[in-house]
N, C-alpha and C positions, 0 to 999 in steps of 0.2 A: 433611906433604908427601906428595904422591901418589907411589906406587911406579911403576916402569916398566910393570908389568903393568896398573896402573890407567890409565895414559896410553894403553894400547893398546885400551881398551874401546870407545871411539867408532869407531876403524878396524875393530874387530871387527864391530860392528853394520853398518858400511858394507859389509863383505864379505858378511854375511848378507843384506843387502838386495840386493846384486848377485847373489848365488846364487839368490835367489827371484825377482828381477826377470827373470833370464835365462829362467825358465820361464813368465813372464807372470803369476805369481800369488804370493801371500804365504803359501800353505798355511794360511790362517786364523791366522797367527801375528801377535801384536801386538808388533812390534819397537819398542824405545824410540826416541823421536825428539822434536823440538821443532816444534810447529805455530805458524806466525805468523798471527795473526788480527787483523783491524781493518777499519774502514770504508774506503771509497774515499778516496784522497788523505790517508790517516792517516800515511804515511811509511814503510810496510813495506818497499817496494823500496829506499828510500834507506838504511834500516838495514842491509839485506843487502849493498848495494853498499859501504857503509862497512866492513863486516866484511872484504870481499874486497880493498877498496882499488881496485876497478876498476868502470867502468860496463859492465854486461853485461845489464841487465834492460830489457825494452821500457818505453817511457814514452809518455804521451799523455793525452788527455782521456777522461773516462768510464772504463769498466771496461777495464783493460789486461791484468791477470792473469786469463786465462780458462780456464786449466788448472792444477791443482796442480803446483808445481815442487819436486821433492825435490832439495835442494841439499846435497851432501856437501862440506864443507870439510876439506882434508887438509893438514897442515903438511908442507912439502917444500922442498928446496933450489932446485927449479926451479918455474917458474910456467907453467901451461897448464890447459886445460879439456878434458873428455871428456863426450860424451853416450852414454847406454846404448843408444839406438836407432841410433847409428852408431859402433860399436866400432872402435877402431884409428885413429880420426882425432883428432889432437891440435890443439886450437885455441889458438894463442898470441895471436891478435888478438881481443880481447874484443868488438869490434864484430861480428865474425863469429858470436860466441856469441849476441849479441842477435838477429841476423838468423835464426839457426837456431831459436831459441826461438819467434820470430814465425812462421816457416815451419811448424814442427812443430805449433804451436797452430792455425794455419789449416787444416792437413791434417785435424785431428780436429773442428774446430768451424766451419769456413767463415770467410770473410773479413769477415762482417758482425756481429761482436760476439757470436757464439754461445759457449756454454760447454760444457765436457766434464769429467767426473770422472776421466778417464784421466790419470795423472801423467806429467810429463816428468822423467827422471832426469838430473841434471847433477852432475858431479864436478869440483871445482876444486882444483888443487894450487898451493900458494903458500907462500913463507916468511913472509908477513905474516898468516897466519890460524892460529887454533887449531882443533884437531879439533872439528868440529861437524856435526850432521846436522839440517837445518831443512827445513820444508815451507812454501813460500810459497803461501798460499791466496788465491783471488779475494776482492777487497774486497766488503763488504756493500753492496748497492745497493738502491734503492727503486723506481726508475722504469725500465722496459725501454726499450732503444734498439736501433736496427737491426732484425735479425730475431730478437731475443731474445723468448722467450715472455712472456705477461702475468704468469706466476707466477715471474719471474726471481728475485725476492727469496726465495721459499720454496725454489727450486732451489739457490741459492747457500747458503742456510742449511743445507739438507739435506746438501750436499756438505761443508761445514765440519764439521757434526756427525759425519759418518762418520769423520773423523780425530780430533777432539778428545774424542769420547766414549770412546775407547779408554783403558784404565787406564794404559797405559805411555806415553802421550803427554803431554809437558809443553806447556803453553799459554803462548805469548808474546803477551799481550794488548796491542796497540799502540793508544794513544789520544793524539790531539793535545792539547797543553796549552791551546790557545785555544778549546776546547769544554768544555761542562759534563761533568765526570767522571761524574756520576750518569746521564747519557744515553749513556754509552759502549756502543756495540754489542758491542765485543769483550769488555768485562767482563761484560755481560749474558749472552752466550753461554757464557763461561767459568763463570759462576755456575750456569747451568743444568746443566752436566755435572760441575762440580767445586764443589759447594756448600760444602765444608769448606776450599777453597782449598789443597789439598795439592799441586796440580800447576800452579798459575797464577803467572806472573811478569809484573808490570806494567812497561810501557815507556811513558814520557811523551815525546812528540816535540814539536817546534816551540815549545820554551821561549822562543826568541828572538822569537817573534811574538806574545807575550802583550801585552795593553794595558799602557801605562805605569802604573806604580804597583801592578801586580798581580804575583804570582809563584805558583809551585806548590810552595812550601816545605812546606806541611802535607801535600801529597800525597806528596812524595818522602821526608818523614820518617815516612810511613806512619801519619799521624794522621787523614786524611780517607779514608774507605772503605778501611780497612786490609786488606792482603793478607798471608797468612802468609809468603810469600816476598818481600814488599816490592816497591818500585818502583825503577827506574833511569831517569834522565833522559838524553836525547840531543838533540843539535842537528844537524840535517841541512842539506844545501845547499838554499838557496831556489831557486825556479824561475829567478830571475835568474842565480844562480850556475851552474845547469845550462845555461841558454842561453848563458852566457858561457864555458862550458867550463872552469869553475873546477876545479882539480885536487883529487881527493879527499884527498890527503895534506895539502894546504893547508887543506881544510875540516876535517880532524881537528885540525890545530893551532889553527884558529879556534875549534873546539868546546872544546878544552882551555882556551884563553884566556878564553872566555866564562864557564865555570864558576869559574875562578880569580879572575876580576875581578868577578863578580856578587855583591853584598852578601848576597843571600838564599841563595846556593848555595856560597860559597867554603869554608864549614866542612865541606862534604861533597864537595868537588871531586874528591877522589881516588877516589870510588866512583861518579862520574857520567861519562857519555860512552861512546863506542863501545868503546874498549879494555877498560874495566872490565866492560861488558856482555858482551863476548866471554868474559872470564874467568869471570864468574858463570855463563853458560850452559854453558861447557865443564865447570866443576866440578860444577854441578848435574846435567847430563846424564850425566856420568861416574858420579856416585854413584847416579843413578837406574838406569843400566844395571847397575851392580854389584848393586843391590838386587833387580832383576827377573831377573837371569841364571839363578839356579837354577830358577825356575819356567819360564823359556823353554827351558832344557835338557830339562826333563821333558816339555814339550809336543812338542818336536821328536822326542824318543825315542818318545813314544806314537804320533805320526803315522807314524814310520818303521816301527814294529812293525805298524801297521794295514795298510800297503800291501806289506809284504815278501812275503806269500804270493802276492798278485796279480802283483807284479813278477817273481817267480820264473818264472812262465809266459812272460814276455816276454824274459827275459835272453838266451836262446839262439835268439831268433827270427831266421830267415833267409828273407826274402820270396821269393827266387827258387829255393829248394831244392825240386826236384820231389818228393823223398821226404817232405819236410815236408808238402806239400800232400796227398799220398796218405794219409799217416798221419792228418793232420787230418780228411780226409774220412771215413775209416773210423771215427774216434772220434766225429765228429758224428752219423753214422748210428746208431752204437751207442747214443749218448746219447739219441737220439730214440726208439729202440726201448725202452730201459729206462724212460725217462720215461713213454712211452705205457702200458706195462704197469703201472707203479706207479699211474698215474692211474686205470686201469680196475680193477685188482685191489685197490688200496688199499695205503698204506704209512704208516710212522710219521714220515717226514721230509717237510718242506715241506707240512704240512697246511694247507689253506685253511680259515680260521675265519670267513670272511665269507659264504659261500654254498656250496650243494651243487654239485659238479661231477664229471665223469668217471663212474666206476663207481657212486658214490653216487647220482648223478642218474638213471642208467639203472635202478638198483635201484628208485628211487622210481617211475619210469615203469612198471616191471613190476608192482609190488605195490601201487601207490596210484592212479596215473592211469588205467591200463588197467582195473582192476576198477571204478573209479568210473564210467568210461564205460559199462561193462556194467550197473552198478546203475541208472544213469539210464534205460536202456532198460527195465529190469524194472519200474520204478515208474510207467510210463505206463499206469496201470490203466484209466483211463477209455477211452482209445483201444482198448486191447486188448479190453475187454468189448464195445465197439461192433463191432469186427471179428468177434469170435466170434458175436455176434448176427446180423450180416449173413451170415456164412458158413453158419450153421445154416439161416436162412430161404431162402437161395439154393439150398442143397442140397435142401431139401424142395420148393422150387418152389411149385406151386399147391396141393400137398397139405399137410395139417397132420400133421407127423411125430409118431409116438408114441414113437419111440426116438431117443436121441442119436446122430447120425451120426458115425462115426469119420473120414470124409473131412474133416469140418470141423476135427477135431483135427489131421490131417496138414497141411491147408492153412495153418492158423494157425501150427503149429510151423515149417514151412518158411519162412514169411514172417518169423518171429522170428529164425530162424537166418541168413537173408540179411542181416538188420540188423546182424549181428555183423561184417560186413566193414568197416563204417565205423570202429568202434573199433580193429579189428585193424590196418588200414592206418595209422590215426593213430598207433598205437603204433610202427610201423616208422618213420614220419617223425620222431617225437620221438627215437628212439634214433639214427637217422642224423644228425640235427642235432647231438646231443650228441657223437657220434664226431667230426664235423667240427670242432666247437669244441675238443675235446680235442687233435686234431691241430694246430690253429692255435696253441694254447698251447704245445705241445711244440716246434713249429718256430720260435716266437718267440725261443727261445734261440739260434737260428742267425742272428740279425739282424746279427752281425758280418760275415757273408757273404751279402749280399742275394740274389744269384742262387741260391745253394744253398737258402736259406730259401724263396724263391719256387717253385723247382722241386720241392722236397720236399713242400710243402703242396699243390701242384697235382697231383702224381702220386698221393699218398695219397687226396686228396679224390676224384679221378676213380675210383679203385678202390672207395671207399666207395659212390659213386653207382652203380657197376656192380653191386655186391653188393646195393644197395637194390632194384634191379629184380628180381633173382633171388629175393630174400627175399619180396617182395610176391607174386610168382607162387606161391611155396610156401605162403604164408599163405592166399591165396585158394583154393589147392588143398585145404588142410585143411578149409576151410569147405564147399567143394563136396563133399568126401567125407562130411561130416556130412549134407549135403542128399540124398545119393544113397540113403541107406537110413535109415528111421526105425525104430530098434530098440526096439519096445515090449516086448521080452522082457528088457530090461536089469534086472539084479538090484536096482537102486535105483529103478526106475520103479514108481509106486504101483498102476497098473492101473485098469481101469474100475470094478471093484467098490469099491475103496477111495475112488475119486474120488466115487462116488455117496454113500457113507457120510459123507464130509466135507460133502456138501451137506445132509444130514439134521440139523436142529438138535437132534433128540433124541439122536443118536449122536455129536454133535460133541465133547461133553465127554469121552466115553470114548476118542476117537481122539487129540485134541490137547490135552486138559486145558485148563488156564487159560492158553493161550498168549497172549503179548503181541503184539498186531497193530500198534499205533501208540501213540506218545507225542507230546505237544505242548501248546502254549498255546492256550486258547480263552476267550472271554468269555461269561459267562452274562448275557444282556442283558435278561431279563424279570423280574428281581427288583426289587421296589418300593424306592423310596428309603428308606422307613421300615425296611426290612430289610437295608439295606446298599447297595442300588443295584448297578449293573453292576460286575462285577469280573473280573479275569483269574485263571484257575486253571490248574494243570498237570494235564492229562487223560491217563489211561492207558486205552486200549481193549484189552480181552482178548476171548477167544472167549466169555466168560460175562457180562462186566459192563463198565460204563463208570464209572471212579472218577476223582475229582479231589482234588487236594491244594493246600495253600496255596502251595507253590513247588516247583521241580524237585528239591529235596532229598528229597521224598517222605517227610517225617517226620510231617507233620500232615495226616491224611486228613479231608477235609470230608464226603464222601458216596460211597457206592457204589451205582450204579443197575444192577440186573439187566437183561439184554437180552431177556428173555422177553416176547413179544407187543409189542415195540417196532417202530415204523416211523418213517421220516424223511420230511419234506416241506419244501419251500422256503417262505421267508417274505419278503414284499416288503420292500425296503430303505426305511427311513423317510426322510422329506424332509430332515431335518437330520443324518441318520446317514451316516457314510462306511463303515460296516461291512457285510459281506455275511452274511446270517443264514440258518440252517436250524434246524428244530425236530424234537425227538423227542417222540412221544406214544404212549400205550398204546391198543391196538385195542379193549380192553374198557372204555374210558372211565374208567379209574382214574387217580388222581393219579400223576404221574411223580415229582415232587419236592416233598415237603412238601404244601402245599395247592395246588400248581400242576398243571394238567391237561397242560401241555406244558413242555418245557425248551428255550428258545431259545438257541442257541449262535451266536456271531458270530466271523467271521474278517476279516482285513484285505483279502483278495482272493478273487475267485471261484475261482481255481485252488485255493486252500486248501480252500474249501468242497467242490469236486468231489473233491479228494483224500480228505477226511474221509468223504464219502458213499461213495466207493469202498471205503474201509477198513471202514466200517460194513456195506457189502454183503457183504464177505468174512466179517464176524462174524455174518451172518444177519439184519441189520436192513435191510429192503427199503423202497423208496420207496412212499409212499401214493398211491392212485389220485387222491385229491383234491388232490394237490400243485399249488402255483401255478407255472405254467410261464412261462418267458420267451418272449414271442411270437416273437422272432427265432430261438430255438433249439427251438421247439416240436416241429418235425418230427424233428430229429435226436435230441432227448431222448426223444421218444416211441418212436422206433425203438430207441434204446439201452437205455432202462429200461422195457421193455415190462412191462405189469402181468399178462402171461400167466404164471401160476405154473409151468406146464410148461416154457415157454421159459426162465424164470429158473433152473429146476433144470438144464436142459441147458447153459445158459451157464456156470453155476457148475461143472458137471461137466467141461466142456471146459477151463474156466479152471484147474481143479485139475490136470487131465492135462497141460496146457501148462506150468503152473508146475513140475510134477515133472520133465517131460522137459527143459525149458530149464535147470533146475538141473543136470542131468547134463551137458548140452552146455556150459554156462558153466564148470563145473568142469574139463571136458576142455580147453576153449579157453584158460582162464587158465593151465593147466599147459603146454600145447603151444606157445603163441605165444612166451613168453620163451625156451623151449628152442630153438625154431627161430631166433630172432634171435641167440641166443648162438652157435649153430653156424654159421649162414650169414653172419653179419656180423661180430660182435665177434672170435671166434676166428680167422676168416679174415683180418681186417684186421691182427691182431697177427702172424699168420704171414707175411703179405705184407711188413710192415715189417721183420721179422727176416731174411727170406731173399731177398726180391726187390727191395726198394727200392734197394739199392746198384746192382744191374744196370740198373734203369730210369734211375737218375741218370747212369750212365756213357753210356748210349745217348742220353740227351736233350741233353747238352751236353758240351763239352770240359772236362777236369778243371781247366785253368787258369782257364777262365771261371767255373766253379762256385766255385772257391776264391779268387776275387778279393775282397779285403777292401773294406769300406766306408771312405769317407774318414773318417768319424767314428771308426771302430775304429782306423785307423792313427794319427790324431791323438791319440786317447786313449792308445794304447800309448806313443807318443813322449812325451806329457806325463807319463805315469806313470813312465816310466824316468827322464826328466829330473828329476821331482820326487824320485824315490828318490835319485838322485845328489846333488841339491841338499841334501836332508836329511842324507845321509851327510857331505857337505862341511861342513854347519852343525855337526854333532856334532863333527867334527874341529876346526873353528875354535874352538868353545867349549872343547874340551878343551885347546887350546894356551894358554888364559888361566888364570892363578891369581887367584882372588878372595879369598884369605885376608888380607884387610885389616881394619883396625879399623872396626867398625860406626859409621856416621854417622847419627844420628837426624835426623828432619825438624825444621825450625824449630818452636818451640812456638807454640801459638795466640796471636794478637795480643790483648793485654789492653787494651781501650780504656775500661775502667770509670772510670779517672782523669779522662777527658774529661767524663763525665757529672757526676762529683763536683765538678770545678772550675767547671762551669756553675751548679751549685746553690749553691755557697758564696757568702756575701755579700761584696760588695767591701770592701776595706780602707778605714779612715778616711783622709781627705786629710792629716790631720796625723800619721798613723801611718806611719813609715818602714819599709818592708818590707826585712828583711835579705836580702842576697844570699847564697844558699847554693850551695856547690859540692860535688859528691860527692867523698869522700875516696878517693884512689887506694889500691888494695891491692897489696901486693907479690906479684908472680908467683912461682910455684914455682921452685926452683933448677933451673938447667939449661935454662930456657925463656925466650925473649925475650918482652917484653910485646907482646901482640896489640893491634892498633889497631881502632878502631870501624869497622864495615863495614856495608854495606846489609843490610836484613833479607832480601834475596833470596839471601843466601849460606848455605851449609850449615855447621852446627856440627860440629866434629870433636873434641869433648870438651875444648876449651881453655877455661880459666876466663875469664869475662868481666870486663873491666876498664873501668869507666866513666871517661870522660875529659871534659875541658872542650871545648866547641866551638871551632873555629878551624881554621887551615890544618893539614893533616895531612902528614906526611912521605910520600915516594913509596913505593909498594909494589913497585916494579919489582924490587928486590933482596931482598924479604922472602921467606923460606922458609915462613912460616906462612900457613895459609888464612885467608880472610876470616871474620869472626865476627859474629853477631847482637848488636847493642847492646841494652841494656834500654831500655824506653820512658821517655823523659825527661818528667817531669810538666809542666814549663812551659818556655817559651822563655827563654834567658839574657837578662838585662836589659842586659848591656853590649854595646857595638858590636863587630862582628868586627874583628880586627886587620888592619892593612894587609898587602898581599901584596908580597913582594920583587919588584923589577922583573926579576930574573933568571929568575923562574918564568913570566913572561909572554912570554918570547922563544920 
């Protein structure tokens, strides 16, 4: 027998549902409940109305239930209904309940058969009900009607699955008896989410509408498509009864009479019909709640702990308190200042692991992007030599100069220094953009106060752009200072004499040794196929030699070619070749490589060829007079790579002087530009946020306007506080219930192996009389009354099973024992059921 505490479990879950429904959400908690699933016109609504004994559900053709209906049945001395969406209103006329369900459904779905997953919560108090919580779900439909979408079937299926896939949801699968059970949509859905049948209870409706000569006895005895919790049969009012306003109580009496008088069902009449179904659901839901309550308590406790810290901020919130707004504004500005400084200076908390940002990105601009821009300028070797050549010729004019003019050096150096302005200004732009992005990320945390967030970002961004202009002026001033005086007396400057020595191949080795000038991949294209054919090698050009290796690991050297007496010339590109080729040869007509007079090297582009030729020029390998020139570039190439040895020496001298002086300038600029940006932009912005931002905010807007909350923040705070109180209430509600009851195991799995064996066994001989066997009753333990056979949908409470003979069963109305699972009976009894006393049919 259930204890009083156990009887309070279903009302307990009802209170939990109300507590969470009041805040508009379930806090992701899976509360125990019973979901009613079935196809259209399967009889779901009639079953629920029979439970209540009142007509309160909408009826009609097509899909009627278009929103889930959470129905809480509560045993009470008075009878009335309440909706959660209109608290305080008690409905005593159940016609008004039906009208309110229809109106509330139309408010969410429209009036033309639309559906919605938002549930309607209805609570019914009545002396005729047992405590139950059920969810009436829309019937499974195939064809859309009205303004229903074409995928109405999948939408309804998805809605049903949202409820029945929860582990704490019992499934009441309703199937009409006049359809094939194997095609039951309800059982199919239940099987998908509950393959072991631990949560499924079968209900067979419309037993009175089956064809004459057929019955559902095998189904109700759990022999056809067995369920672990079994089946219960019910007989609802027909459409004619409903149209004729037949009373539900009279329909329940007719249902009882049907089962007692039907020869196929009379032996199980006491466990068929609406009242036994209520008892089964009440008992199974109660036990289900008892089993899931500890886990539910843990989940609620865990969620309560997770939001306690956040709710602590909102507990003493007073929207109209001016001191609160002042304090909040000070805190917000302080948080922005601290956050900005951490993002720039670096910190151990809130580290971004996806990308560089803040100070790290600015550091990259200083030491990677800006130097890279300078290096790109340095490596434009071809253009630089052309400019030096033009400068020398223009300074000499009509005369042929015997000495290298220092004016050419100064003109070229100044032109190179002016080019530094582009990378320097680009560096300022990159740092400014990163500062603005950092400020935007800092102010994003003020999103709860939209006006404050907007004004803070606008004020700081305007200040950054103001500092940008001053910083650019200072950067340009630094470069103009370098232009104003060319200090050829700098201690790191090589001077004219050293520059000329670098041009002398005989003294090059003594000055720079075997310095590496260039590395890269080249293709040797003139090797015959018999000797391996064209192949890519890793080349290293030094001041003394050109070496190549098998790969860039530089472990296996193939050859080393000295640069003495070598010259370079162009080679016409072959008809079928996509490579650009140049050749190295010896001026003394000696073999360059093995038995080859020249070494043809190929690149993928002309730019690479020009770059290698410039590098070879720096190593002292000059172009040959007989080189093949491109007609379109003949004039420029002739001017650039003049075959005048004296001019070549002068160009190389100026090139070395420019290279030395620009190294000094670049080193100075690379050091000064980051320092200038740090001082004029980054440090100033930090100081502005710390000391002046608050004053600018007060002067820009009224404090009340600045600290006006967003609607989302106010709603979030209210929801958080209500959720906190709902969880606290839930913990208190669960704490009021004692669940120290005897554990009730689930029904055992259905063993249907006997059905297969009976089908395989040969039929008995016609002359052989099969003896009728009856199970022998066993004596129950002392102190306990004999339990009666009950449907497999009931829960075992540890009571010994007593097999009985089929036949009319005594009433369970006064029995204190719970219903018990009977063993599977191998075969149907051969004798006819006994007659039913006429007194039971009344």
